[in-house]
N, C-alpha and C positions, 0 to 999 in steps of 0.2 A: 189905338196904340200909335205913338209917333216913332218913326224910324229915321235915322240919318242915312246918308248915302252908304250903301253896302255893295261890294263887288264880289262876284263869284267866278271861279274858273272851272273848266271841264274836268269831271271825274269819269263819267261813262255816258254812252249814248246808245239809242236803238233807233234804227231808220225805218221809214215806211215810204214807199214810192208814191202812193196816191191814197185817197180817202176810201173808207169802208173796207179796210183790211186790218191785219194785225201782225205783230212781230213778237218773237219770244227769244229770250237769251238767258235762260236759267243757269246761274252759277258758271257762266262762261267768260266773264270779264275778270282776268287775274288781279287787276289792280284794286277791284272793289268787291270781289267775290266774298260772300259771307258778311258783308258790311251793310249798314243801313242806307247806303247809296247805290246798292246793286239793283239795277233795273231788271226785272224779270219779264215783264210784258208791256207792250204798248198797243193800244187799240184806238182807232178813230173811225167813227161810224155816224150815220144819220140818227138823230134822236127820235123819240116817240112822235114829236112834231117834225114834219119834213122840213120845217123852216130852221131847224137847229142842227148843229153838229156837236158830237160828244168826243172828248179826248180823255183817255184813261191811261195812267201810268201806274204800274205796280212795282213796288220795291220790297226788299227783304223777303225773298222767297223761302219756302220750306219751313215756315214757322209752325211748330206743333201747337195744338190747342193750349197746352200748359205754358208755352212761351209767349203766346200772343197777347195775353193780358198785360204783360210787362213791356211789350214792343211799343215803340213810339217813333215819330219822325225826328230826324236830327235837325236841330235848330240852326246848324251851320251848313245845311244842304238845301239848295234850291232845285226844284223840279221846273224845267223850262220846256214848254211845248213850242216848237218852231214851225212856222207856216211860210212856205215859199209859194207865192201866187203869180210869179213871173217866169218860172222855169229855169232860173239861173242857179239853183241850189244854194242860194243865200237867203236867210230868213228875212222876209219882209214884215212879218208880224210875229210877236211872241206872246205867250201866256205864261206868266211866272207865278209859281206858288212857293211861298216861304212859310215857316212855322215859328211860333213864339208863344210861350206860356199857355200851351194847350189849344191854340187857335191856328187855323190855316188861313192865309191871306192870298188871294189871287189878283193879279194885275194883268189886264189885257183882255182881248187882243189889242196890241199897241205896237206901233213902229218902234223898234229898239234903238236906243242911243248908241249901242255897240253891237257888233255881230261877231260870230266866230266863237273862239274858245272862252272868252271873258265877257261877262255881262254885268252891268249895273242894274239894280232893281228899279223898275219904272214906277216909282211910287206915285207919280202925278198922272197915271193913266186914268182916263175918264171911265173906262170899263173896269170895275173891280168888285170883289165880293169877299166875304169872310165867313167862317163857320167854326164852331167849337169842334175839335177833333172827336169823332165818335169813339166811345170806349167799347172794348170787346164785349159782345153779347147784348149791347144796347141797340135800340131803334136808331136808324141812321139820322144824323143831323144834316139838314140841307140848308145852305145859305144861299140867298138870292138877292140880286141887286141889278137894276137896269137890264134885266133879261138874262143875266149871267147866273148860273147855278153852280154850286161848289160842294163837294163832299170830300172828306179825308178821314180815313180810319181803316181798321182791319176788315178783310173780307176773305171768303173762301177762294183759294187759287182757282181761277176759271180755266186755266190752260189744261188741255187734255193731251197727254202723251203716254204711250205704252213703251217705256224704255226697255222692258224685258224683251218684248217682241222685236224692238229695234235692234237690240244686241244679237238676237237670233238671226236677223236679216243680215247684219254686218258680218256675222260669223259664217254665213252661207248655209245656215240650217233652216232657213225659211225664205220665202220669196215675196211675202206680202204681210201686211198687218191684218189682224183679226178684226172682225166686225161684231161687237164694238171694241173689243180689246179691254185691257185693264188700265185704269187711270192711275198712273204713277203718283200723281200729285193729290189724289184723294185724301182728305183729312188734313191737308196742310193749308196754311193761310198766307196772305200777303198783306202789306200795308198799301192801301190804294188811294190814289188821288184822281178824282173825276171832275171835269169841268165841262159844262154844257153852255154853248154860246150860240146866238143867232148867226145864221150864215151871212147875214147882211154885214156883220162885223169883220168878215174875212176877205172883203173885196169882191170884185165882180168876175173873177176868173172862173171858168167852168170846172177846172180841175186844180188841185193843189198838191204840192209835195209837203210832207210833214215828218218831223222827227222829234224825239224827246231826248233831253239831256239831264243828267244829274250834275250839278255844279257845287263846288265847295267854296265856302266863304273865305276870302283872303284878306278882308279888312273890315 
């Protein structure tokens, strides 16, 4: 598919300090809460191959099974994974994922032409992949190209949190969580974007800072 220049601006973000960690922000961003741009979780970790790194962004939390079949990615929203490999908290590389006509397109890792709140899509990135968005209940579609792997579609919410016990702790009625506790998010789904890339595409730094943004199309 051919795209013209498209620009996106920030809607929401989730931060991570270094790799092999996760962050969660279920329904906590007022501007996007309950929308298809609401980032619920962000994960970055080593792949099954130690030569790869995996980036995962989940949006649209708390989808019931009945609502999941009709859930889709917003074609006016871009998911952008940011990688800072120099320690200045400015993205040196980005992986951008956009959606059109039932297909997800990933561009990067690539040096961005713009940094900060506004981004143009890096359509000329050497590293790229595309895949048909997986429908609910179907086997996962995985797109691969030049060592880049891409998945986009519904998945069970992987985040575990016992909110009932948390409320008891806050209220002073309990001092700790139970083991294992009750999974508040059990039975709910998210729309997930997963990109796996060779570490060699991320530069030579021993550690990186990384964060994810949901950005809205402005032209």
